[in-house]
N, C-alpha and C positions, 0 to 999 in steps of 0.2 A: 257803281255800287249799284245792284239790283233790289229795291224795294220789294218786300214781300206783299203778294198779293193773295188775295181771297182763294184763288184757284190752288196756290199750294196745299199740299198737304203733309208738310214735313215735318219731323220731329220738332216742336218748340223748345228754342233755348234761350231764357231772358237774360240780358247781360246786365250787369249791376253798371250804376251810373260811372264809378270811378273808372272804368275800363274804356277805352278807345274804340268805339267800332270801326273807325277806318283801318285799324291796326289789325285788329281781328279778321275784318274782311280779307285784307293781304296775307294774314297767316293762312287765312284757308287755302287761298289762289296757291300759295305755296304747297301745299299738300296735294295737287292734282294728280293723278285723273282721280275723281269722285264717280264710283260704280254706283254705288247706293245711297239713297236718301229718298226724299229731299230732307235737308235740315234748315229751318228758319230761324234766323235770330233776330230779337227785338229788343231795342231800348227806347223805352217811352212810344213816341209816335214812328221812328224810326228802325230802319233793319234792312235786312238782306237774305236773300237764300240761296243755299246751295242748291242749283238745279242738277242733280245727278243724273248719269246717262238712264238709270232706270228708275222710273215711278215706282219705288217700291212698295209703296201703300196698296196698289192693286192688288198684289199677291197676297200682301197681309190681311187684306179685308177678306182674301177667299179662304185663309186656311185659320185666321185667327178665333173661330169658333168651334174648331174641328176637336180639340184637346182643352180641357180646362186646366190652368197652370197654378193656380192659388195653393199656397201652402205646399207645391210639390219641388223636387231640385229638378234643374231646366239646364240643358247645354244645346246652345247652336254651333254644328260641326260646319266649317267654312262661313263663319259668320262676317267675313268683310271687316266693314269698319263699326259693325255692332249695332246697325240700324235695326234688325229686328230685335236683338237683346232692350232694345230701350222702349221698343213698342210692348214687349213682353212685360215688362215692369208692372205696365197697368192692370194687370192679372195678379198681381202680389203675389207671387212665387216665393218659396222659401230661399232659393239663392237661383243664380243665374252665371252660366259658365261659357265664355266663347273660345272657340277652337279655329285660329288659323295662322299659317306659318309665314303669311306676308309681313315683313317688315314695314311696308308702307301702311298696310291697313291696321298694324298695331299703331302707328304714329297716328294715324288718324282718330283711332279709337281713343287713346290717351287725350289727345287734343279737345275733343268732343267731351269726354267725361271730364276735363279739369272745368268745366261749367257745368255739366249736369249732374256732378260731385254722385254718382250712384256706387254701390255696392258689387257691381257686375266685376267679374273675375276674367280678365282676358289673358288666355293662354297661348303663347306663340308654338302651337301643336298641329300636327294633322292628323285625319282621322284614325289613321293607324296607330297613333298613341292611345285613342281609348282602352285598347287592349291590356293596357299597363298603368293606366291612370287610377290614381290612388281612390277614386271614389264612384259608382254607379248612380245613374240617372233613373228619374220615374219618368221624363220625356227625353226625346232628342228631338231636334231638328235639322235635317239637311236638305238643303235647298240647293240646287242649282251644281251640285259637285259629282253625281254619280258618272254622269258621262265623261268628266274628266280625267276619272279614274281607270289606269289600264289592267286592272282586275276587280271588276264590279263584284264579284262574287268576294274576295277578301275585304271588299269595302264595305258589304254587309253585313258580313260575319263581325268586323270590328266594330259596328254598329250595334250589332247583337248583343255583343260582348260588353259594350259600354250601359246596357240598360239594366236596372234592377228586375228580378223576377215579375212579370205582368208587366213589364215597363212599354211604352208607346214610342214609335219613330214616326213622326211626321217626314214624307219624302217627297221631293218635288225635283224629277227629272226631266229631259228631252224623252219624247215618246216617237216612236215609229209606227204609225198605222198600218198596223195588220193583223189579221185572225189567228195569223202562224204563230208559232214558237220561235220568233228568229230575232235579230239584231241588225241593225246597219251597222256597218263597219269602213266609214267613209277615211279617205286619206284626208280630207280636208272637208269640213264643213262650217256652211255660210263663214268664210275665212278664218277658220278656227283651225290650226292645226292639232291643238291636243283634245279634241272629242275621239273617243276609241270606240266606245259602243252606244248606240242607242236602241233600245229595246223595244219590242211590241210589248204590250199588255201580259201577254202569256207569258212572254220569257221573262217579265222583270217578275212575274209571281213565283215561277220556276226558281229564279235565283232565291227570293226573298225565303222560299220555302226549304231550299237546301242550305241557306245560311242559319236556318233554326226558326225562323218566324211562324207561327200559328196562324197569323191571317195578313193579307194583302191586298185591302178594301180600296178601290178607287174611289176617290172624293170629289174630283174635278178634273177637266180637260179643258184647255184654253190655248188658242193659238196666240204666239207673242206678236204683237202689233208694233207699229210705230209712235204708238200713244205711249206706250208703255217702256218700250227701249229705244232711245235716240239720239244724236248727236247734240252736245251742249255746250258752251264754251266753258263748263268745269270740267271737261275731258280732254285726252290729247287723242287725236286720232279721228277714226272713222266709227261708226255704230250701224244698227240694223238696217237701216234704209241702204246701206252700201254692198249688203252681206246677201240682198235677195235680187232677183232677175227683174231686171228693170222692166221686161217686156210682159214679166208673168210672175206678180208678187207671191202667189202661190206656191214657188219656188226659190229653193236657195240660188246663190250665184253660180252655184257647181251644178244645178240641175236637180237637186234631192228636194222633197218635201218641204217646205218653210217650217220654222220651228214651232213645234206643238208640244206644251206640257202637261203632263201627267201628275197628279196631286195625289198621294197614297196614304192611307193609314197602316201602318204595320205593329203586329201586336205580337210580343214575346210570349 
């Protein structure tokens, strides 16, 4: 069992004395792989951290001040195990909903929430379900989803339809560094076969405007490094260090530019 160290910036989870810390640790292991996190469990002076593949606090630190959430209806589309939703709670939104069709991530969320006991609603739905969902939101987050979609225009249109009038979308996607209105269309990118379109900034803005958004403003650009995404004992398989060219880490293993993420604010 790994003790929590001060370097971990995970979602804190305090366990009551009647629970077995050892049993909780083994339950967590059974739910691997853990992509988003970390989550740090404490029981008195003891504890352990789920050291996830992604150090997700780095992304959250970058975007958490972009839009105020207090008193608003908020959803995270492609929420994984709910890491960002748990972070959003600190801003006291009116409601929080997570969308993700993965059965494993739903299990992870349900297990985490059995300790945190939040009122977050987890829907086993995809972005396309926003079109017919029963409510609209003040703020949507869609982080690391767009480049996995075969039809980015339909995805952005669904996000547009999921917002209330004057709603805001916080979007994170891989970006192709080009001044042109183009998108990279790789067969495989960084060993991911489910990457379809990596747009330039201008291409993304064109997609956004065609979907109905009035604004698509860059918030930040950041290269993904092995400090943020890396292999740990809490995942199964390889991570970013194996997806980059070992002789030139500015390129993917296939020879494309290494991952560059863009963060954008889109307004309806």
